Backbone bond lengths (Angstrom), bond angles and torsions (degrees), N, CA, C in turn:
res aa  C-N    CA-C-N  psi(-1)  N-CA   C-N-CA  omega(-1)  CA-C   N-CA-C  phi
1 M - - - 1.462 - - 1.534 108.59 -
2 E 1.339 116.98 86.04 1.456 122.03 -173.13 1.521 113.02 -66.42
3 D 1.329 117.62 -23.62 1.457 120.33 -177.50 1.521 112.79 -82.89
4 I 1.331 118.70 -1.64 1.452 122.18 -178.45 1.524 110.20 -121.99
5 L 1.336 115.11 130.14 1.457 121.51 174.31 1.531 107.81 -100.15
6 F 1.322 116.22 117.33 1.463 121.02 179.69 1.524 110.05 -95.75
7 L 1.330 115.78 125.61 1.454 120.58 171.19 1.517 109.74 -79.49
8 E 1.323 115.65 -32.68 1.459 123.87 172.11 1.523 107.37 -161.43
9 K 1.331 116.54 166.61 1.462 121.23 177.94 1.527 108.39 -122.76
10 P 1.321 116.82 90.67 1.463 119.76 -176.30 1.519 112.09 -71.60
11 E 1.308 115.61 154.50 1.465 121.67 172.11 1.530 107.44 -86.48
12 L 1.315 116.21 116.44 1.459 120.73 -174.63 1.519 111.09 -118.58
13 N 1.323 114.93 147.29 1.459 121.88 -177.28 1.525 110.57 -100.33
14 R 1.310 117.73 105.26 1.467 124.43 175.28 1.527 112.50 39.53
15 P 1.335 117.19 56.30 1.473 119.04 -170.89 1.528 113.07 -70.82
16 H 1.337 114.29 152.72 1.454 122.29 164.07 1.530 107.12 -94.40
17 L 1.326 116.26 145.02 1.465 122.17 179.90 1.525 108.61 -112.06
18 V 1.338 117.25 121.67 1.463 122.97 177.09 1.524 107.78 -109.78
19 V 1.336 117.08 125.39 1.459 121.04 -176.92 1.523 110.11 -123.60
20 A 1.340 116.00 146.30 1.459 122.05 176.73 1.522 108.10 -144.84
21 F 1.329 115.57 132.72 1.465 120.79 -178.89 1.518 109.69 -120.23
22 G 1.343 115.72 129.75 1.450 120.76 177.47 1.522 111.32 -75.99
23 G 1.329 115.34 166.99 1.460 120.10 179.49 1.517 112.38 100.07
24 W 1.323 116.37 -138.42 1.465 122.05 -174.45 1.523 113.49 -53.66
25 P 1.345 120.26 -42.90 1.468 118.91 -177.48 1.520 114.07 -89.25
26 D 1.342 117.93 25.01 1.468 120.47 -173.01 1.521 110.71 -135.39
27 A 1.338 117.45 49.16 1.463 121.08 179.23 1.521 110.28 -56.01
28 A 1.326 115.47 136.39 1.467 123.13 -178.10 1.523 112.03 59.37
29 E 1.323 117.02 16.28 1.475 123.53 177.26 1.526 112.71 56.36
30 V 1.320 117.10 28.02 1.464 118.59 -174.49 1.524 112.27 -71.83
31 A 1.335 117.81 -30.15 1.468 119.94 -178.78 1.522 111.08 -74.11
32 T 1.340 116.62 -54.32 1.460 119.63 -175.85 1.523 111.78 -68.41
33 R 1.339 117.84 -36.23 1.466 119.59 178.93 1.526 111.15 -68.98
34 T 1.321 117.03 -33.60 1.466 119.65 176.97 1.523 110.44 -64.78
35 V 1.322 116.84 -44.56 1.466 119.92 178.45 1.525 110.67 -66.49
36 D 1.337 117.44 -39.57 1.465 119.92 175.46 1.524 110.67 -57.11
37 N 1.331 115.74 -40.76 1.459 120.39 179.87 1.519 110.99 -62.32
38 L 1.325 116.68 -43.63 1.466 120.43 179.03 1.526 111.18 -66.29
39 I 1.324 116.82 -42.89 1.462 120.03 -179.95 1.525 110.31 -58.92
40 G 1.342 115.90 -45.44 1.459 119.99 -177.83 1.516 113.06 -67.09
41 Q 1.321 117.05 -47.09 1.460 119.23 -175.03 1.522 113.21 -75.28
42 L 1.329 117.10 -32.11 1.453 120.01 177.50 1.527 112.29 -83.25
43 K 1.355 115.13 -9.42 1.475 121.01 -175.06 1.530 109.91 54.38
44 A 1.324 114.16 47.03 1.466 120.61 179.38 1.527 110.15 -66.43
45 W 1.328 115.63 148.37 1.460 122.25 -170.97 1.533 110.04 -106.58
46 P 1.351 118.63 130.81 1.472 119.92 178.36 1.521 111.24 -67.11
47 F 1.340 116.01 139.39 1.462 117.44 179.44 1.524 114.13 -142.53
48 A 1.339 119.07 -10.91 1.465 118.81 -177.93 1.518 110.16 -158.49
49 E 1.344 115.52 153.37 1.456 122.64 173.99 1.528 108.98 -135.65
50 I 1.318 116.37 139.15 1.461 121.08 174.86 1.517 108.21 -89.85
51 N 1.311 116.95 131.47 1.463 124.03 -176.50 1.525 111.09 -58.42
52 G 1.347 116.73 116.57 1.448 120.50 -177.29 1.514 114.52 -73.16
53 E 1.326 117.99 -26.58 1.465 120.32 -175.44 1.517 111.85 -61.60
54 E 1.320 116.95 -28.92 1.462 121.30 -177.92 1.527 112.29 -75.58
55 F 1.350 117.40 -26.40 1.454 119.53 -166.60 1.526 115.20 -124.71
56 F 1.354 118.02 1.86 1.456 120.06 -179.47 1.522 111.27 -125.08
57 D 1.322 114.85 147.27 1.457 122.66 170.74 1.522 106.44 -91.55
58 F 1.323 116.94 108.56 1.461 120.48 -173.26 1.525 113.15 -69.29
59 T 1.338 118.30 -11.69 1.463 119.16 174.22 1.526 111.05 -79.41
60 K 1.336 117.28 -12.95 1.465 121.67 178.76 1.527 111.17 -108.37
61 V 1.325 116.85 -44.83 1.466 121.68 174.01 1.528 106.25 -109.47
62 R 1.294 115.17 97.06 1.459 120.43 -169.84 1.529 112.80 -75.12
63 P 1.339 117.08 140.79 1.468 119.42 166.58 1.529 109.41 -61.03
64 E 1.328 116.76 157.85 1.457 121.79 179.15 1.524 109.75 -114.11
65 I 1.330 115.27 142.63 1.464 120.19 178.30 1.520 109.58 -124.95
66 I 1.316 115.06 154.17 1.455 122.38 172.07 1.527 107.30 -119.09
67 V 1.337 115.70 122.19 1.464 121.73 -178.68 1.521 108.21 -121.96
68 E 1.330 116.65 131.51 1.459 122.09 177.31 1.520 109.57 -127.15
69 D 1.334 116.34 121.78 1.473 122.01 179.84 1.525 111.21 51.86
70 G 1.322 115.51 42.97 1.458 119.89 175.58 1.513 114.83 80.74
71 L 1.341 118.15 1.50 1.462 121.32 -177.22 1.519 109.71 -111.46
72 L 1.332 116.65 128.64 1.460 121.03 176.65 1.526 109.66 -68.19
73 R 1.336 115.47 121.43 1.453 120.67 -179.47 1.523 112.53 -101.48
74 Q 1.331 116.88 -33.83 1.465 118.93 -175.20 1.519 110.03 -155.40
75 L 1.328 115.24 142.88 1.466 122.93 172.24 1.522 107.77 -125.30
76 R 1.345 115.51 121.99 1.454 120.14 179.56 1.525 109.57 -117.09
77 L 1.330 115.91 121.50 1.460 121.36 176.90 1.521 109.39 -86.25
78 P 1.336 117.23 150.05 1.470 119.29 173.28 1.525 110.19 -55.34
79 T 1.293 116.58 137.94 1.455 120.26 -177.47 1.517 109.84 -149.08
80 I 1.309 115.65 169.23 1.458 122.19 174.79 1.521 106.58 -119.79
81 E 1.343 115.71 119.11 1.448 121.74 -171.48 1.526 111.43 -98.14
82 S 1.330 114.80 148.96 1.457 121.08 176.79 1.529 109.91 -125.29
83 F 1.328 115.65 140.01 1.456 123.63 -179.99 1.530 108.20 -128.42
84 F 1.335 116.89 156.01 1.460 118.43 177.47 1.522 110.36 -130.22
85 W 1.332 114.41 153.80 1.460 123.36 176.04 1.515 107.65 -137.71
86 K 1.329 116.07 132.53 1.454 120.96 -179.89 1.526 109.81 -101.91
87 S 1.320 115.82 129.11 1.451 121.25 -179.03 1.525 110.25 -69.49
88 P 1.329 118.20 125.10 1.473 119.77 179.02 1.522 112.99 -70.72
89 S 1.338 116.75 -16.33 1.467 120.15 -178.13 1.522 112.75 -94.02
90 G 1.335 117.08 -0.62 1.458 120.15 -179.20 1.515 113.77 85.90
91 G 1.339 117.13 8.69 1.462 120.77 176.74 1.515 110.88 -80.38
92 H 1.327 115.09 -162.63 1.464 119.80 179.42 1.529 110.34 -62.13
93 D 1.330 116.98 128.68 1.459 120.71 167.76 1.530 108.34 -73.92
94 I 1.329 116.33 171.91 1.462 120.72 -175.84 1.522 110.08 -132.56
95 I 1.332 115.79 135.77 1.459 122.59 168.51 1.524 106.94 -109.06
96 L 1.327 117.04 130.49 1.463 122.91 179.38 1.518 108.57 -116.09
97 M 1.328 116.68 124.54 1.458 121.82 -176.07 1.520 109.52 -124.18
98 K 1.344 116.62 135.07 1.459 120.00 179.39 1.524 110.40 -147.85
99 G 1.320 115.15 153.57 1.455 122.61 178.09 1.513 108.71 165.81
100 M 1.334 116.85 177.51 1.455 120.11 175.85 1.533 110.10 -69.75
101 E 1.322 115.97 150.06 1.459 119.57 176.10 1.528 109.24 -61.07
102 P 1.328 118.31 128.74 1.464 120.34 178.69 1.527 111.29 -58.03
103 E 1.328 115.65 146.97 1.467 121.00 179.76 1.520 112.54 -101.69
104 L 1.330 117.11 -21.97 1.459 121.66 -173.39 1.527 110.77 -125.38
105 K 1.318 116.04 152.04 1.467 123.52 169.87 1.523 113.11 51.24
106 W 1.330 116.06 55.53 1.461 119.62 -177.39 1.520 112.78 -60.17
107 K 1.303 117.07 -39.86 1.473 118.97 -179.42 1.530 110.37 -63.39
108 T 1.330 115.99 -44.97 1.465 119.34 177.24 1.514 110.99 -61.23
109 F 1.345 116.30 -43.07 1.458 119.84 179.08 1.522 111.20 -60.83
110 A 1.342 116.77 -44.79 1.465 120.29 179.40 1.520 110.54 -60.86
111 D 1.311 117.08 -40.15 1.468 120.33 178.71 1.532 111.05 -64.39
112 V 1.346 116.84 -39.69 1.459 120.86 178.83 1.530 110.44 -64.27
113 L 1.337 115.56 -45.16 1.460 119.05 -178.93 1.530 110.91 -64.54
114 V 1.316 116.90 -42.87 1.466 120.18 -179.69 1.519 110.49 -66.91
115 E 1.326 117.70 -36.24 1.464 119.71 177.57 1.524 110.71 -65.59
116 L 1.343 116.77 -38.63 1.466 119.28 174.77 1.526 109.98 -61.25
117 A 1.332 116.12 -42.84 1.465 120.21 179.55 1.531 110.70 -61.25
118 R 1.319 117.34 -43.02 1.465 120.72 -179.52 1.527 110.76 -65.82
119 Q 1.336 115.87 -38.72 1.467 119.43 -177.99 1.522 112.02 -62.36
120 F 1.346 116.84 -32.66 1.455 120.19 -178.13 1.521 112.59 -101.68
121 G 1.310 117.53 9.18 1.450 121.00 175.95 1.519 114.78 70.99
122 V 1.343 117.20 30.91 1.459 121.23 -179.88 1.530 109.91 -61.53
123 T 1.325 115.57 131.59 1.462 120.26 -179.62 1.521 112.75 -98.64
124 R 1.332 116.87 -21.54 1.475 119.45 179.09 1.521 109.56 -153.84
125 I 1.330 115.73 138.34 1.464 122.51 174.53 1.525 108.06 -106.89
126 I 1.330 116.23 132.75 1.461 121.39 174.89 1.522 107.55 -121.45
127 A 1.321 116.76 113.41 1.458 122.12 179.10 1.522 109.14 -101.20
128 L 1.327 116.69 134.63 1.458 122.35 -179.85 1.520 110.13 -106.66
129 G 1.317 115.76 142.54 1.455 120.96 177.53 1.512 110.60 -145.67
130 G 1.324 115.75 165.86 1.456 121.14 177.02 1.508 110.57 -136.10
131 L 1.322 116.83 144.85 1.461 122.24 177.18 1.517 109.56 -141.99
132 Y 1.334 115.22 155.15 1.459 120.83 174.91 1.517 109.25 -89.76
133 D 1.340 115.45 140.78 1.460 119.86 -174.55 1.525 108.88 -146.11
134 N 1.339 115.03 165.11 1.465 121.31 177.59 1.526 109.81 -83.03
135 V 1.318 115.48 61.64 1.467 121.15 -179.50 1.526 108.81 -119.64
136 P 1.330 118.21 145.04 1.466 120.83 179.81 1.524 111.83 -86.62
137 H 1.317 115.89 147.40 1.473 119.94 179.13 1.524 111.60 -72.83
138 T 1.319 116.90 -10.86 1.460 121.20 -177.64 1.526 113.24 -86.56
139 R 1.307 117.89 2.30 1.453 121.35 178.99 1.527 109.95 -116.32
140 A 1.321 116.06 167.88 1.462 120.67 -179.51 1.529 110.32 -58.18
141 P 1.330 117.87 141.35 1.466 120.49 179.67 1.527 111.44 -58.17
142 K 1.318 115.24 143.80 1.462 121.05 -179.37 1.526 109.79 -105.98
143 V 1.330 116.44 129.49 1.461 122.73 174.78 1.521 107.99 -124.67
144 S 1.319 116.07 130.85 1.465 120.92 174.64 1.518 108.57 -117.95
145 G 1.313 116.21 164.09 1.453 118.27 -177.55 1.499 113.36 -154.96
146 L 1.318 114.90 163.88 1.452 122.88 173.31 1.514 108.65 -142.40
147 V 1.315 116.33 158.38 1.462 121.67 -171.38 1.519 109.64 -136.57
148 N 1.326 115.39 167.86 1.467 119.01 178.51 1.527 112.64 -106.22
149 Q 1.342 116.97 -1.30 1.462 121.11 176.34 1.522 108.41 -138.91
150 A 1.322 117.42 134.37 1.463 122.16 -169.43 1.525 112.81 -58.07
151 H 1.342 117.99 -36.26 1.466 119.05 -175.42 1.524 112.58 -66.54
152 L 1.353 117.83 -16.57 1.454 120.94 -179.46 1.532 113.00 -77.17
153 K 1.336 117.15 -11.92 1.470 119.45 176.82 1.523 110.74 -57.83
154 A 1.333 116.65 -39.97 1.465 120.59 -179.66 1.527 110.56 -62.35
155 L 1.326 117.26 -33.66 1.465 121.21 178.64 1.523 110.44 -64.99
156 L 1.336 116.88 -41.37 1.462 120.24 177.78 1.521 110.96 -62.83
157 L 1.323 115.89 -49.41 1.459 120.09 -177.05 1.523 111.38 -62.64
158 A 1.327 117.31 -36.13 1.457 121.00 179.27 1.522 112.21 -68.09
159 N 1.336 116.31 -18.59 1.461 121.08 179.59 1.527 112.04 -110.15
160 R 1.312 116.74 26.14 1.471 123.97 172.03 1.521 113.38 66.43
161 A 1.313 118.10 23.05 1.462 120.93 176.18 1.522 109.30 -99.85
162 S 1.321 116.86 135.96 1.461 120.48 177.34 1.526 109.35 -82.88
163 L 1.325 116.03 156.78 1.462 121.28 -179.49 1.529 109.84 -87.79
164 T 1.312 115.85 130.59 1.462 121.65 -174.23 1.522 111.91 -79.33
165 T 1.322 115.61 136.58 1.464 122.54 165.39 1.522 106.47 -122.90
166 Y 1.336 117.08 120.67 1.473 118.95 -169.38 1.519 110.32 -157.82
167 R 1.333 115.70 143.08 1.461 122.76 167.64 1.519 107.47 -136.33
168 G 1.304 116.74 127.23 1.454 119.02 -178.98 1.517 111.41 159.84
169 P 1.340 116.58 -166.22 1.469 120.77 -178.44 1.526 111.28 -59.25
170 A 1.316 116.09 142.28 1.462 121.84 -176.70 1.520 110.52 -112.98
171 G 1.319 114.50 154.87 1.455 120.78 170.98 1.517 109.54 -100.71
172 V 1.324 115.72 -171.65 1.458 120.07 -178.93 1.530 111.00 -67.05
173 H 1.336 117.19 -18.59 1.465 119.89 176.94 1.526 111.32 -55.12
174 G 1.335 116.21 -42.61 1.466 119.57 -178.68 1.514 112.28 -60.78
175 M 1.327 116.37 -40.82 1.458 120.43 178.48 1.524 110.99 -65.97
176 L 1.330 116.47 -38.58 1.461 120.36 179.25 1.525 111.70 -68.41
177 L 1.337 116.69 -37.59 1.460 119.98 177.03 1.522 110.77 -59.67
178 A 1.326 116.15 -44.00 1.464 119.76 -179.28 1.526 111.47 -68.50
179 A 1.341 117.11 -42.87 1.468 120.51 -177.77 1.524 111.19 -67.57
180 S 1.327 117.22 -39.76 1.464 119.66 -179.69 1.525 111.18 -70.70
181 E 1.333 116.66 -35.00 1.468 118.93 176.29 1.526 110.31 -62.21
182 K 1.320 116.32 -43.41 1.463 120.87 179.56 1.526 110.95 -61.84
183 A 1.354 116.36 -33.50 1.464 121.00 -179.26 1.523 112.63 -85.19
184 G 1.336 117.45 -4.14 1.459 120.70 179.74 1.508 114.34 77.86
185 I 1.345 116.78 23.51 1.461 121.56 179.32 1.518 108.75 -106.00
186 E 1.325 116.85 129.94 1.462 120.63 177.52 1.533 110.28 -63.18
187 M 1.339 115.93 141.90 1.466 119.32 175.47 1.513 110.52 -143.52
188 V 1.327 114.23 137.27 1.457 123.80 176.23 1.520 107.73 -122.62
189 S 1.326 117.03 133.56 1.457 122.23 176.19 1.525 108.09 -115.41
190 L 1.347 116.74 116.09 1.458 122.63 -176.83 1.523 109.84 -108.09
191 W 1.340 115.89 133.66 1.466 120.95 -177.61 1.519 110.65 -124.60
192 G 1.331 115.81 121.48 1.450 121.45 176.06 1.516 110.57 -88.35
193 H 1.327 116.44 128.53 1.465 122.20 -178.25 1.527 109.56 -94.62
194 S 1.326 117.30 113.80 1.459 121.66 179.36 1.527 110.30 -101.60
195 P 1.337 117.77 145.55 1.463 119.72 174.94 1.526 111.39 -54.44
196 F 1.327 116.46 136.32 1.460 120.18 -173.90 1.529 112.36 -62.78
197 Y 1.333 117.73 -20.09 1.466 120.44 -175.12 1.528 112.67 -89.54
198 L 1.335 118.58 -1.08 1.466 121.10 176.72 1.520 109.39 -101.50
199 R 1.312 117.24 68.39 1.466 122.07 -172.70 1.517 113.78 -91.58
200 S 1.318 117.28 -26.04 1.470 118.99 -173.91 1.521 112.47 -99.05
201 E 1.318 117.32 3.80 1.458 120.79 -174.20 1.525 110.65 -129.41
202 T 1.335 115.84 145.91 1.451 119.34 165.84 1.522 108.47 -65.17
203 N 1.315 117.87 143.07 1.464 121.80 -178.49 1.530 109.13 -97.20
204 P 1.340 118.27 95.82 1.469 119.87 -175.09 1.526 112.79 -67.29
205 R 1.343 118.00 -31.18 1.469 118.92 -179.84 1.523 110.44 -67.11
206 M 1.341 116.95 -38.31 1.459 119.34 177.96 1.525 110.54 -69.44
207 C 1.331 116.96 -39.04 1.469 119.85 175.93 1.527 110.53 -59.99
208 M 1.340 116.57 -42.41 1.455 120.81 179.94 1.526 110.51 -62.00
209 E 1.326 116.78 -42.33 1.462 120.39 178.87 1.526 111.17 -61.66
210 L 1.335 116.91 -42.20 1.463 120.21 179.54 1.535 111.27 -67.60
211 V 1.338 117.38 -38.97 1.465 119.51 177.62 1.529 110.09 -62.61
212 L 1.324 117.28 -44.78 1.464 120.28 178.84 1.529 111.14 -61.65
213 M 1.316 116.48 -39.07 1.459 120.01 178.58 1.525 110.65 -65.90
214 L 1.338 116.40 -41.23 1.463 120.20 178.62 1.527 111.38 -68.29
215 N 1.319 117.13 -33.07 1.470 119.15 173.98 1.527 110.25 -54.31
216 N 1.330 116.11 -43.91 1.465 120.47 179.46 1.523 111.76 -69.84
217 L 1.326 116.21 -45.81 1.463 120.43 -174.54 1.526 112.41 -70.14
218 L 1.334 116.14 -31.69 1.461 120.43 -175.00 1.525 113.24 -101.72
219 G 1.330 117.03 -9.15 1.455 119.74 -178.32 1.508 113.19 69.41
220 I 1.357 116.52 39.39 1.460 121.03 -179.80 1.529 108.59 -121.51
221 Q 1.339 115.99 176.59 1.457 120.73 -179.62 1.524 109.70 -136.11
222 V 1.313 115.69 71.19 1.457 120.79 177.77 1.527 109.18 -82.77
223 D 1.322 116.52 130.82 1.455 122.33 -176.32 1.536 110.62 -72.56
224 V 1.343 117.06 142.74 1.462 121.80 -178.92 1.527 112.13 -118.45
225 E 1.338 117.23 14.40 1.466 119.92 -175.52 1.528 111.70 -60.14
226 K 1.331 118.13 -43.96 1.460 121.23 -178.82 1.522 110.37 -64.27
227 L 1.320 116.94 -43.08 1.466 120.40 177.68 1.525 110.66 -64.59
228 S 1.325 116.82 -38.04 1.460 120.73 179.34 1.526 110.96 -62.65
229 R 1.319 117.07 -42.99 1.468 120.44 178.90 1.528 111.04 -64.07
230 A 1.344 116.22 -41.35 1.465 119.77 178.63 1.523 111.18 -64.98
231 A 1.329 116.74 -38.82 1.461 120.85 178.87 1.524 110.80 -65.17
232 E 1.329 116.96 -42.04 1.461 120.56 179.40 1.523 111.02 -65.27
233 Q 1.329 116.42 -37.96 1.463 120.10 178.27 1.516 110.50 -64.19
234 M 1.346 117.26 -43.95 1.465 120.03 178.43 1.527 110.84 -65.25
235 D 1.323 117.39 -39.73 1.465 120.38 179.07 1.532 111.02 -61.23
236 R 1.342 116.62 -40.70 1.465 119.46 179.04 1.527 111.13 -64.85
237 A 1.334 115.89 -40.95 1.464 119.24 178.81 1.528 110.99 -64.10
238 L 1.327 116.40 -43.63 1.459 119.72 179.93 1.521 111.71 -66.95
239 A 1.331 116.73 -34.78 1.469 119.61 177.44 1.527 110.42 -62.74
240 R 1.337 117.23 -39.40 1.467 120.02 176.84 1.520 110.87 -64.79
241 L 1.323 116.54 -42.32 1.455 120.06 179.80 1.526 111.23 -62.65
242 V 1.327 116.61 -45.52 1.464 120.57 -179.01 1.528 110.45 -61.75
243 S 1.332 116.70 -39.11 1.464 119.69 -179.33 1.524 111.70 -67.65
244 E 1.334 117.42 -25.45 1.467 121.56 -177.58 1.527 113.13 -96.23
245 N 1.329 117.23 -12.04 1.465 121.00 -171.81 1.533 110.01 -123.77
246 P 1.342 118.33 94.59 1.465 120.97 -178.34 1.523 112.95 -59.24
247 H 1.334 117.23 -34.32 1.464 121.25 179.94 1.527 110.16 -61.72
248 L 1.327 116.62 -48.02 1.462 120.67 179.31 1.526 110.73 -67.26
249 R 1.340 116.83 -39.80 1.463 120.47 -179.41 1.534 110.72 -60.20
250 S 1.326 116.71 -41.08 1.467 120.49 179.14 1.522 111.30 -63.74
251 H 1.334 117.02 -44.27 1.467 120.66 179.48 1.522 110.91 -66.82
252 L 1.332 117.03 -37.97 1.464 120.09 179.97 1.527 110.42 -64.18
253 E 1.323 116.72 -40.86 1.462 119.96 178.85 1.522 111.28 -62.03
254 K 1.336 117.30 -38.76 1.467 120.84 177.59 1.532 110.95 -66.29
255 L 1.329 115.29 -41.89 1.467 118.82 177.97 1.527 110.80 -61.89
256 E 1.323 116.64 -41.49 1.466 120.85 179.79 1.530 110.85 -63.26
257 E 1.333 116.93 -42.32 1.465 120.61 179.47 1.525 110.96 -61.71
258 R 1.329 115.91 -45.65 1.465 119.85 -179.21 1.521 111.47 -67.36
259 Y 1.342 115.71 -39.52 1.464 119.91 179.61 1.523 110.46 -64.25
260 D 1.319 116.62 -44.61 1.468 120.95 -179.32 1.526 111.23 -65.70
261 A 1.335 116.23 -30.19 1.465 120.35 178.49 1.528 111.73 -86.79
262 E 1.362 115.46 5.26 1.470 121.95 -178.34 1.520 110.88 54.79
263 S 1.345 114.32 43.62 1.461 120.90 -179.91 1.524 108.66 -132.91
264 V 1.323 116.12 66.27 1.463 121.08 -179.95 1.521 108.87 -80.49
265 P 1.344 118.82 118.58 1.468 120.74 -176.35 1.525 112.07 -71.42
266 D 1.330 115.67 145.54 1.458 120.56 176.39 1.521 112.13 -80.38
267 E 1.347 116.48 -30.19 1.457 120.11 -175.60 1.522 110.74 -74.66
268 P 1.352 117.34 156.43 1.465 120.39 179.65 1.520 111.33 -60.61
269 V 1.326 115.60 146.65 1.458 121.53 177.16 1.520 109.18 -73.91
270 E 1.332 116.94 137.55 1.455 121.10 177.77 1.529 109.98 -60.73
271 G 1.331 115.53 130.62 1.457 119.86 -178.73 1.515 113.93 77.98
272 A 1.342 117.30 17.60 1.466 121.00 -174.76 1.525 112.32 -60.76
273 E 1.333 117.65 -39.43 1.464 120.01 -176.94 1.525 111.60 -62.98
274 Q 1.330 116.48 -40.12 1.456 119.78 179.25 1.521 110.80 -67.99
275 I 1.344 116.53 -38.30 1.471 120.31 178.01 1.518 109.97 -61.35
276 V 1.336 116.51 -45.98 1.464 120.91 179.38 1.522 110.51 -59.09
277 R 1.339 117.29 -44.98 1.469 120.53 -179.95 1.519 111.37 -63.15
278 D 1.340 116.43 -43.54 1.467 119.47 -179.65 1.519 111.19 -60.61
279 V 1.334 116.32 -45.32 1.463 120.00 -178.71 1.526 110.58 -67.05
280 E 1.327 117.55 -43.34 1.463 120.82 179.86 1.523 110.94 -60.66
281 D 1.342 116.65 -46.26 1.470 119.98 -179.47 1.526 111.15 -62.03
282 F 1.326 116.22 -42.12 1.458 119.91 -178.05 1.522 111.11 -66.62
283 L 1.330 116.99 -47.49 1.461 119.92 -178.65 1.526 111.29 -66.24
284 R 1.322 116.42 -31.36 1.460 119.09 176.91 1.530 109.66 -65.69
285 R 1.338 116.70 -42.32 1.468 119.68 177.09 1.525 110.45 -64.98
286 E 1.327 116.56 -43.34 1.466 120.59 -179.25 1.526 111.53 -63.20
287 G 1.332 116.18 -31.65 1.462 119.95 -178.17 1.515 112.91 -64.48
288 G 1.303 116.64 -19.79 1.464 120.13 179.56 1.509 113.03 -90.69
289 K 1.345 117.33 2.14 1.464 120.93 -178.56 1.527 110.41 -104.69
290 T 1.290 115.33 155.12 1.454 120.44 174.61 1.504 109.17 -82.66
291 P 1.359 120.10 125.33 1.461 121.69 -178.11 1.525 110.74 -60.63
C-alpha cells in the first residue's frame, strides 16, 4: 500500500473504523472535533498516515513549515492520520481516522481507505459529517444518516438518527459508501445538523450527541462532561443574545414552530445573513469574557 505510511502495524480484533474529514463535510467542526475527543479520551495511538501528495491540491491546502532564525526546521504536508485503540474487554478494537477531505482522486482514495480496512479486518466503517440546517439550538440535536446495506437502517433508527433522503452535491462519504459496499464492508454515514447561525463556533452540543451515539455504536464509554459544560455555556450566551435581539428572537420562534411541526424548510431563512452576523459578533464579544 504505497499511499500509506505505517508507523507500526498493530494486531487488531475485528475493529470498527471511524472517519472524519474537515472542510466541506464538517460544518461547525462537529465531525473532526468528535473524533479528536475520542482520540484524546481513549488515548488512541497513531499508527498510519495516508500520503497527502496524492490527494490534495497544495495551492489550496498548504503544507506547513517551521522556520527558526531563518533556518527551515520542519516541513509538514497535509495528511490523513490514523489512530488505534484496543478494547480491554476483548470486544471490537477501534481505528480513528481524521484529516481534511481529499480534493483529488476520490475513487483512488476510497479504494486506499477500503484496502486499509480490509487489511486490518474492519467489520464496519462509521463516517461522521456535519451540515448547517434550519434547526433551532433550543431543541434536541438532529442527526441523520445513510447506509450502504439495507439492514443497517434499523441500527440508525435505534440510535435516534433519521434516515436521509437527498439529491445534490456529494462529499467523499458517498464514494466511500460505494467502495465499502463493493468490498462487502458495512458502512454508516452520520450527519450532525447544526443551526445555520452558529458558523464561527464549534457546536459542542452536537459533538456531545455524536459521542453519545458512538458510545452506543462502538460499545465504549467516553465521558461527555467537558462537552456538556461547553454546550451549557454556549446555551447561556445564546439565551442572552436572544433576549436582547428581537429580530433573532422572532426568527428563532419561527424555527421552533417549524421544527416542532416536523416541517424544516430547505430554502434559506429570510434575513439569514444578518442573523449569522449578529450571532458571530455576539459570540466573539462573549469569547473575551470570563465565564
